[in-house]
C-alpha positions in Angstrom: -16.4 25.0 -29.4 -19.4 26.7 -27.7 -20.2 26.1 -24.1 -23.2 23.9 -25.0 -21.1 21.4 -27.0 -19.7 18.3 -25.3 -16.0 17.4 -25.7 -15.6 13.9 -27.2 -13.0 11.6 -25.7 -11.6 9.0 -28.0 -11.3 5.3 -26.9 -7.6 5.6 -26.3 -8.0 8.7 -24.1 -10.8 7.0 -22.1 -8.6 3.9 -21.5 -5.7 6.1 -20.4 -7.9 7.9 -17.9 -9.5 4.6 -16.6 -6.1 2.8 -16.4 -4.4 5.6 -14.6 -7.2 5.9 -12.1 -7.3 2.2 -11.4 -3.6 2.0 -11.0 -3.5 5.0 -8.7 -6.3 3.7 -6.5 -4.7 0.3 -6.3 -1.3 1.7 -5.2 -3.0 4.1 -2.7 -5.0 1.2 -1.3 -1.9 -0.9 -0.7 -0.3 2.0 1.1 -3.4 2.6 3.2 -3.6 -1.1 4.1 0.0 -1.3 5.2 0.3 1.9 7.2 -0.8 1.1 10.8 -1.7 3.5 13.6 0.6 3.9 16.6 0.0 1.7 19.6 -1.4 3.5 22.6 0.2 2.4 25.9 -1.4 3.2 29.3 0.8 3.5 32.4 -0.5 3.5 35.9 1.5 5.1 38.7 0.7 4.5 42.4 2.3 6.7 45.0 1.9 6.1 48.8 2.9 8.6 51.4 2.8 8.0 55.1 3.1 10.8 57.6 3.5 10.0 61.3 2.8 12.7 63.9 2.2 12.8 67.6 -0.7 10.4 68.3 -1.7 9.9 64.6 -0.5 8.2 61.4 -1.9 9.3 58.0 -1.4 7.3 54.9 -2.3 8.8 51.5 -2.3 6.7 48.3 -2.7 8.4 45.0 -3.1 6.4 41.7 -2.8 8.1 38.3 -3.3 6.4 35.0 -1.4 8.1 32.2 -2.8 7.7 28.6 -0.6 9.5 26.1 -2.1 11.4 23.3 -1.9 9.0 20.3 0.5 10.1 17.7 0.5 9.0 14.1 3.3 6.5 13.5 5.8 7.5 10.9 4.9 5.4 7.8 7.4 2.8 6.7 9.0 2.8 3.3 7.2 0.5 0.9 8.5 -1.1 -2.2 5.7 -2.1 -4.5 6.2 -4.4 -7.4 3.7 -3.3 -10.1 3.0 -5.2 -13.2 1.5 -4.3 -16.5 0.3 -6.7 -19.2 2.3 -5.2 -22.1 3.9 -1.7 -22.3 3.3 -1.7 -26.1 -0.3 -0.8 -25.3 -1.3 2.8 -24.4 -3.7 1.3 -21.8 -0.8 -0.4 -19.9 1.3 2.7 -20.2 -1.5 4.7 -18.5 -1.6 2.1 -15.7 2.1 2.4 -15.2 1.9 6.2 -15.2 -1.0 6.2 -12.7 0.9 3.9 -10.3 3.9 6.2 -10.5 1.8 9.3 -10.0 0.1 7.8 -7.0 3.5 7.0 -5.4 4.7 10.5 -6.2 1.6 12.0 -4.6 2.1 9.9 -1.5 5.8 10.9 -1.3 5.0 14.6 -1.8 2.3 14.4 0.9 4.7 13.1 3.5 7.7 15.1 2.2 9.9 12.0 1.8 10.2 8.9 -0.4 8.0 6.3 1.3 6.5 4.5 -1.7 8.8 3.2 -4.4 7.0 1.6 -7.4 9.0 -0.8 -9.6 7.2 -1.6 -12.9 7.5 -5.0 -14.5 6.3 -5.6 -18.1 4.9 -9.1 -18.4 4.7 -8.7 -22.3 1.6 -10.9 -22.3 3.8 -13.9 -21.4 2.8 -16.0 -18.4 6.2 -17.7 -18.1 7.9 -14.3 -18.1 5.5 -13.0 -15.4 6.1 -16.1 -13.3 9.9 -15.6 -13.6 9.5 -12.0 -12.6 7.3 -12.9 -9.6 10.0 -15.4 -8.5 12.6 -12.7 -8.8 10.5 -10.3 -6.7 10.1 -13.0 -4.0 13.8 -13.7 -4.0 14.8 -10.1 -3.8 13.1 -9.8 -0.4 12.6 -6.0 -0.6 9.0 -5.8 -1.8 6.2 -5.2 0.7 3.4 -5.6 -1.8 2.6 -6.6 -5.4 0.0 -5.2 -7.7 -0.6 -7.2 -10.9 -2.9 -8.5 -13.6 -2.7 -12.2 -14.3 -1.6 -12.4 -17.9 -3.4 -15.8 -18.2 -5.3 -16.5 -15.0 -5.0 -20.3 -15.0 -1.3 -20.2 -15.7 -0.6 -17.7 -12.9 -2.1 -19.7 -10.0 1.2 -21.4 -8.9 3.0 -18.1 -9.0 0.3 -16.3 -7.0 0.4 -19.1 -4.5 4.2 -18.5 -4.1 3.4 -14.8 -3.4 0.9 -15.9 -0.7 3.3 -18.3 0.9 6.0 -15.6 0.9 3.6 -13.4 2.9 3.6 -10.6 0.3 0.2 -8.9 0.1 -1.0 -9.1 -3.5 -3.7 -7.1 -5.4 -4.9 -8.2 -8.8 -6.5 -5.8 -11.2 -7.8 -5.5 -14.7 -8.6 -9.2 -15.4 -12.1 -10.6 -15.6 -10.9 -14.0 -14.4 -9.1 -13.9 -11.1 -6.7 -16.8 -10.2 
């Protein structure tokens, strides 16, 4: 291939790249949303000194406000429940791979395991996805969910349960959002 020729990417390759990128961005966004900066606390100290001498009394009051240099809080561990529509498709496999790579990149950056991604395969079945969502809520260990709605209308009750459980949820890939 000469330098003037363009390399063609087949549809499957393009879907893999797009899916992996979307999944990575979504997982990275969840982490960025959940990591909060350290709280800065100011402390005021007042010191009064009184000196009494022959014929005079001197009182000196000194007030100092200490503001510590803000430090970055150590991020908390985050378990992310990540769904794919059906792992029989190369597109969904690339989404899974992208999410896992994003978690690995985050963990490598901080030098410890902070992001754990658990992948669930909905197998294009809304009742299976609903059951999986209920299991995730019941487990009580997940700090975020990232998922496509297999069938948007059918997933509304399950998504409401995630909301009521206080689990941040990001949907991706579907044109119709519940």
